The first five atom37 places (N, CA, C, CB, O) and aatype in JSON, in Angstrom:
{
  "aatype": [12, 15, 3, 16, 5, 10, 16, 0, 3, 6, 10, 3, 6, 1, 6, 1, 1, 10, 1, 0, 3, 13, 6, 3, 0, 11, 0, 0, 18, 5, 1, 0, 7, 0, 2, 13, 3, 1, 9, 0, 3, 6, 10, 1, 3, 9, 1, 10, 10, 1, 1, 6, 12, 6, 15, 2, 5],
  "atom_mask": [
    [1, 1, 1, 1, 1],
    [1, 1, 1, 1, 1],
    [1, 1, 1, 1, 1],
    [1, 1, 1, 1, 1],
    [1, 1, 1, 1, 1],
    [1, 1, 1, 1, 1],
    [1, 1, 1, 1, 1],
    [1, 1, 1, 1, 1],
    [1, 1, 1, 1, 1],
    [1, 1, 1, 1, 1],
    [1, 1, 1, 1, 1],
    [1, 1, 1, 1, 1],
    [1, 1, 1, 1, 1],
    [1, 1, 1, 1, 1],
    [1, 1, 1, 1, 1],
    [1, 1, 1, 1, 1],
    [1, 1, 1, 1, 1],
    [1, 1, 1, 1, 1],
    [1, 1, 1, 1, 1],
    [1, 1, 1, 1, 1],
    [1, 1, 1, 1, 1],
    [1, 1, 1, 1, 1],
    [1, 1, 1, 1, 1],
    [1, 1, 1, 1, 1],
    [1, 1, 1, 1, 1],
    [1, 1, 1, 1, 1],
    [1, 1, 1, 1, 1],
    [1, 1, 1, 1, 1],
    [1, 1, 1, 1, 1],
    [1, 1, 1, 1, 1],
    [1, 1, 1, 1, 1],
    [1, 1, 1, 1, 1],
    [1, 1, 1, 0, 1],
    [1, 1, 1, 1, 1],
    [1, 1, 1, 1, 1],
    [1, 1, 1, 1, 1],
    [1, 1, 1, 1, 1],
    [1, 1, 1, 1, 1],
    [1, 1, 1, 1, 1],
    [1, 1, 1, 1, 1],
    [1, 1, 1, 1, 1],
    [1, 1, 1, 1, 1],
    [1, 1, 1, 1, 1],
    [1, 1, 1, 1, 1],
    [1, 1, 1, 1, 1],
    [1, 1, 1, 1, 1],
    [1, 1, 1, 1, 1],
    [1, 1, 1, 1, 1],
    [1, 1, 1, 1, 1],
    [1, 1, 1, 1, 1],
    [1, 1, 1, 1, 1],
    [1, 1, 1, 1, 1],
    [1, 1, 1, 1, 1],
    [1, 1, 1, 1, 1],
    [1, 1, 1, 1, 1],
    [1, 1, 1, 1, 1],
    [1, 1, 1, 1, 1]
  ],
  "atom_positions": [
    [[86.77, 199.79, 108.76], [87.52, 199.28, 110.06], [86.8, 200.06, 110.93], [89.18, 199.49, 110.2], [86.38, 201.11, 110.44]],
    [[86.46, 199.77, 112.43], [85.46, 200.4, 112.98], [86.77, 200.94, 113.88], [84.02, 199.53, 113.6], [86.42, 201.96, 114.48]],
    [[87.97, 200.63, 114.13], [88.87, 201.18, 115.12], [89.93, 202.2, 114.93], [89.46, 200.23, 115.59], [91.14, 202.16, 114.69]],
    [[89.09, 203.11, 115.11], [89.44, 205.01, 114.17], [90.44, 204.72, 115.28], [88.03, 207.02, 114.19], [91.57, 204.85, 114.82]],
    [[90.47, 204.3, 116.85], [91.9, 205.0, 118.07], [92.64, 204.93, 117.96], [92.31, 204.82, 119.19], [93.49, 205.77, 118.24]],
    [[92.95, 203.05, 117.08], [94.46, 203.34, 117.06], [95.2, 203.53, 116.98], [94.93, 203.33, 117.05], [95.11, 204.35, 116.06]],
    [[96.95, 203.42, 117.38], [97.97, 204.51, 117.35], [99.01, 203.64, 116.41], [98.61, 205.07, 119.01], [99.09, 202.42, 116.31]],
    [[99.54, 204.36, 115.93], [100.2, 204.41, 114.36], [101.24, 202.34, 115.25], [101.89, 206.85, 113.81], [101.26, 201.43, 114.43]],
    [[101.93, 201.99, 116.84], [102.7, 201.15, 116.56], [101.42, 200.18, 117.17], [104.28, 201.26, 117.12], [101.85, 199.16, 117.72]],
    [[99.92, 200.32, 117.19], [98.96, 199.69, 117.5], [99.23, 199.26, 116.04], [97.65, 200.33, 118.13], [99.87, 198.25, 115.77]],
    [[98.67, 200.16, 115.05], [98.86, 199.79, 113.37], [99.73, 199.2, 112.91], [98.99, 200.7, 112.55], [99.23, 198.46, 112.06]],
    [[100.97, 199.04, 112.98], [101.78, 198.71, 112.98], [102.37, 197.21, 113.24], [101.97, 199.45, 113.42], [103.03, 196.48, 112.5]],
    [[101.9, 197.0, 114.55], [101.87, 195.72, 114.79], [100.76, 194.2, 114.6], [102.1, 195.97, 115.82], [100.82, 192.98, 114.7]],
    [[99.52, 195.63, 114.18], [98.24, 194.7, 113.38], [98.33, 194.2, 111.92], [96.91, 195.57, 113.3], [97.89, 193.23, 111.29]],
    [[99.04, 195.18, 111.66], [100.03, 195.13, 110.16], [100.9, 193.2, 109.8], [101.8, 196.7, 110.58], [100.53, 192.19, 109.2]],
    [[102.34, 193.66, 110.73], [102.55, 192.85, 111.27], [102.79, 191.32, 111.08], [101.96, 193.12, 111.76], [103.58, 190.55, 110.54]],
    [[101.02, 191.32, 112.24], [100.73, 190.39, 112.3], [99.65, 189.85, 110.78], [100.31, 190.44, 113.67], [99.69, 188.79, 110.16]],
    [[98.95, 190.81, 110.63], [98.9, 190.48, 108.96], [99.43, 189.37, 108.18], [99.52, 191.43, 108.3], [99.27, 188.19, 107.88]],
    [[100.15, 190.42, 108.02], [101.84, 189.75, 107.26], [101.48, 188.95, 107.34], [103.4, 189.73, 107.71], [100.61, 188.41, 106.66]],
    [[102.24, 188.46, 108.55], [102.6, 186.85, 108.94], [101.78, 186.12, 109.04], [103.18, 186.54, 110.04], [102.19, 184.98, 109.22]],
    [[100.25, 186.28, 109.0], [99.34, 185.13, 108.54], [98.82, 185.01, 107.2], [98.25, 185.12, 109.28], [98.34, 184.09, 106.53]],
    [[99.09, 186.27, 107.02], [99.48, 185.99, 104.93], [99.88, 185.14, 104.71], [100.48, 186.72, 103.99], [99.35, 184.16, 104.17]],
    [[101.04, 185.3, 105.1], [102.37, 184.82, 104.31], [101.93, 182.74, 104.38], [104.34, 185.51, 105.56], [101.89, 181.87, 103.51]],
    [[101.63, 182.76, 106.21], [101.62, 181.46, 106.01], [100.73, 180.59, 105.52], [101.82, 181.09, 106.82], [101.03, 179.43, 105.25]],
    [[99.07, 181.3, 105.32], [98.27, 180.68, 103.91], [98.72, 180.79, 102.77], [97.07, 181.19, 103.6], [98.25, 180.16, 101.82]],
    [[99.64, 181.52, 102.69], [99.95, 181.29, 101.08], [100.51, 180.22, 101.23], [100.85, 182.28, 100.2], [100.21, 179.36, 100.41]],
    [[101.55, 179.83, 102.37], [101.77, 178.77, 101.88], [101.51, 177.37, 102.38], [102.74, 178.91, 101.68], [102.34, 176.46, 102.41]],
    [[100.22, 177.3, 102.79], [99.37, 176.46, 103.1], [98.64, 175.93, 101.75], [98.53, 177.07, 104.11], [98.44, 174.8, 101.32]],
    [[98.25, 177.67, 101.12], [98.1, 177.62, 99.98], [99.01, 176.28, 98.72], [98.39, 179.03, 99.87], [98.69, 175.22, 98.2]],
    [[99.88, 176.92, 98.73], [100.96, 176.53, 97.84], [101.32, 175.05, 98.55], [102.31, 177.74, 97.8], [101.93, 174.17, 97.94]],
    [[100.93, 174.93, 99.68], [101.01, 173.28, 99.61], [100.29, 172.11, 99.05], [100.95, 172.92, 100.61], [100.69, 170.99, 98.72]],
    [[98.87, 172.77, 99.03], [97.44, 172.03, 99.34], [97.41, 172.05, 97.49], [95.85, 173.15, 100.54], [96.78, 171.19, 96.88]],
    [[98.14, 173.09, 96.83], [98.28, 172.94, 95.43], [98.37, 171.75, 94.61], [0.0, 0.0, 0.0], [97.67, 171.19, 93.78]],
    [[100.34, 171.46, 95.59], [101.59, 170.61, 95.08], [100.6, 169.46, 95.66], [103.46, 170.89, 95.8], [100.55, 168.66, 94.72]],
    [[99.93, 169.03, 96.52], [99.79, 168.02, 97.26], [98.3, 168.04, 95.54], [99.51, 168.22, 99.49], [98.57, 167.27, 94.61]],
    [[97.27, 168.73, 95.45], [96.52, 168.4, 94.67], [96.79, 168.07, 92.91], [95.77, 169.27, 94.98], [95.98, 167.56, 92.13]],
    [[97.87, 168.44, 92.71], [98.13, 168.31, 91.25], [99.26, 166.63, 91.77], [99.15, 170.2, 90.31], [99.79, 166.06, 90.81]],
    [[99.46, 166.16, 92.86], [99.6, 165.29, 93.16], [99.43, 164.09, 93.0], [99.49, 165.46, 93.6], [100.0, 163.11, 92.53]],
    [[97.97, 164.52, 93.78], [96.68, 163.18, 93.51], [95.92, 163.17, 91.94], [95.11, 163.49, 94.8], [95.4, 162.16, 91.45]],
    [[95.99, 164.56, 91.25], [95.78, 164.39, 90.09], [96.36, 163.88, 89.26], [95.61, 165.06, 89.76], [95.84, 163.64, 88.17]],
    [[97.99, 163.49, 89.65], [98.68, 162.93, 88.73], [99.0, 161.45, 89.02], [99.78, 163.71, 88.53], [99.65, 160.69, 88.3]],
    [[98.47, 161.22, 90.1], [98.31, 159.37, 90.48], [96.83, 159.23, 89.99], [98.46, 158.77, 92.54], [96.74, 158.35, 89.13]],
    [[95.51, 159.92, 90.33], [94.34, 159.38, 89.57], [94.61, 159.36, 87.98], [93.04, 160.28, 89.9], [94.25, 158.31, 87.45]],
    [[95.14, 160.27, 87.15], [95.1, 159.99, 86.35], [96.11, 158.87, 85.21], [94.86, 160.94, 86.31], [95.85, 158.47, 84.07]],
    [[97.31, 158.62, 86.08], [97.99, 157.33, 86.3], [97.3, 155.91, 86.38], [98.63, 157.48, 87.46], [97.99, 155.02, 85.9]],
    [[96.08, 155.52, 86.88], [95.48, 154.8, 87.62], [94.93, 154.8, 86.68], [95.03, 154.95, 88.78], [94.95, 153.63, 86.3]],
    [[94.03, 155.82, 85.49], [92.96, 155.62, 84.78], [93.64, 155.02, 83.62], [92.1, 156.84, 84.54], [93.02, 154.58, 82.65]],
    [[94.72, 155.0, 83.7], [96.02, 155.15, 81.96], [95.47, 153.86, 82.68], [98.3, 155.92, 81.51], [94.3, 153.48, 82.58]],
    [[96.55, 153.17, 83.5], [96.71, 151.95, 84.03], [96.09, 150.48, 83.75], [96.5, 152.21, 85.05], [96.57, 149.39, 83.44]],
    [[94.5, 151.09, 84.09], [93.42, 150.54, 84.19], [92.73, 150.65, 82.44], [92.61, 151.31, 85.49], [92.36, 149.54, 82.06]],
    [[92.59, 151.36, 81.77], [92.45, 151.34, 80.1], [93.11, 149.78, 79.64], [93.52, 152.84, 79.27], [92.52, 148.76, 79.28]],
    [[95.12, 150.16, 79.88], [95.44, 149.57, 79.18], [95.3, 147.94, 80.09], [96.67, 150.22, 78.64], [95.4, 146.94, 79.38]],
    [[95.11, 147.75, 81.45], [94.45, 146.24, 81.36], [93.69, 146.28, 80.66], [93.87, 145.6, 82.38], [93.9, 145.22, 80.08]],
    [[93.02, 146.63, 80.27], [91.52, 146.47, 80.12], [91.76, 146.1, 78.57], [90.42, 147.97, 80.53], [91.15, 145.12, 78.14]],
    [[92.33, 146.58, 77.97], [92.66, 146.58, 76.75], [93.68, 145.85, 76.17], [92.81, 147.6, 76.51], [94.06, 145.99, 75.0]],
    [[94.19, 144.99, 77.08], [94.29, 143.72, 77.45], [93.82, 142.06, 77.45], [94.26, 144.0, 78.11], [94.43, 141.02, 77.24]],
    [[92.38, 142.39, 77.8], [91.73, 141.84, 78.12], [91.25, 140.97, 77.2], [91.15, 142.44, 78.63], [90.37, 140.17, 77.5]]
  ]
}
């Protein structure tokens, strides 16, 4: 880190902001994972339905 002249209060504030950013990013990552799983499940269901339709023809 290049900011060697930071005060303890400035470090505390930087850490607080980074922790908040971390939690926001973590929540977004988890939402993205849930969306990915939902989409993957829907695609799997479509593939299964398509196979079933093709086998009934």
